[in-house]
C-alpha positions in Angstrom: -3.1 7.1 -6.0 -3.9 6.2 -9.7 -3.2 9.9 -10.4 0.3 9.2 -9.5 0.7 6.1 -12.1 -0.2 3.5 -9.2 -1.7 0.4 -11.2 -3.8 -2.6 -9.9 -4.9 -1.0 -6.6 -6.5 -3.5 -4.2 -7.9 -3.1 -0.9 -8.0 -6.3 1.2 -10.1 -6.5 4.3 -7.8 -8.2 7.0 -10.2 -7.9 9.9 -11.0 -11.6 10.0 -7.2 -12.5 9.6 -5.1 -10.3 11.8 -5.8 -8.4 14.8 -3.1 -5.8 14.2 -4.3 -4.3 10.8 -7.8 -3.9 9.4 -7.0 -3.3 5.5 -4.1 -3.6 3.4 -3.8 -1.3 0.3 -1.6 -2.6 -2.3 -0.7 -1.0 -5.5 2.0 -1.4 -8.5 4.4 0.9 -10.1 6.8 0.8 -12.9 9.7 2.6 -11.1 11.3 3.7 -8.2 10.5 7.2 -8.8 6.8 6.4 -9.1 6.9 4.5 -5.9 8.2 7.6 -4.2 5.7 9.7 -6.1 2.7 7.4 -4.9 4.2 7.1 -1.3 4.6 10.9 -1.1 0.9 11.4 -2.2 -0.5 9.1 0.2 1.3 10.8 3.2 0.8 14.2 2.0 -3.0 13.8 1.3 -3.6 12.2 4.6 -1.2 14.4 6.4 -3.6 17.2 5.2 -6.5 15.7 7.2 -4.1 15.3 10.3 -3.5 11.6 9.7 0.2 10.7 10.2 1.9 7.2 9.6 2.9 5.1 12.5 5.9 4.3 10.4 7.3 4.0 6.8 9.8 1.5 5.5 11.5 1.1 2.0 11.5 4.7 1.1 15.5 4.5 0.4 15.0 1.7 -2.1 11.6 2.5 -3.5 11.1 -1.3 -4.6 8.7 -1.8 -1.8 7.3 1.0 0.4 5.2 0.0 3.4 3.2 3.0 5.1 1.6 2.0 8.3 -1.4 3.8 9.6 -2.0 1.3 12.2 -5.5 0.2 11.0 -4.6 0.5 7.4 -1.1 -0.5 6.0 -0.3 0.9 2.3 2.1 -1.4 0.2 3.7 0.4 -2.8 5.5 -2.3 -5.0 7.5 -2.4 -8.1 5.6 -4.8 -10.5 8.4 -7.2 -10.2 8.6 -7.1 -6.2 4.8 -7.5 -6.1 4.7 -10.7 -8.1 7.6 -11.9 -6.0 6.3 -11.5 -2.6 2.7 -12.0 -3.8 0.8 -10.7 -1.0 -2.3 -10.7 -2.9 -1.9 -14.6 -3.3 -0.8 -15.0 0.4 -4.2 -13.4 1.6 -6.3 -14.7 -1.3 -8.9 -16.0 1.0 -9.3 -12.4 2.5 -12.3 -10.3 1.0 -11.5 -7.6 -1.3 -13.2 -4.2 -0.2 -14.6 -1.8 -2.6 -12.5 1.2 -3.6 -14.3 4.4 -3.5 
């Protein structure tokens, strides 16, 4: 994702906090064009492995794109939207997972 100018990539382990998702992957971008590029990249790379999303929201505006892979939910935020919704802070007590 960082190849597509995604910044501040965080993986949050949600297994102890929610029963519907195991991990949130959160990243920031500077523009709607970048958010679309990052979302497309994620969907394309996982699609090559036969992994299809359960749903995608926010592609029309690009301010906050959510890609739901059931156990993993990817959040692509414009910088301003990420700080406004502060998912990182909301789940600050959740463990951060290593990015490989």
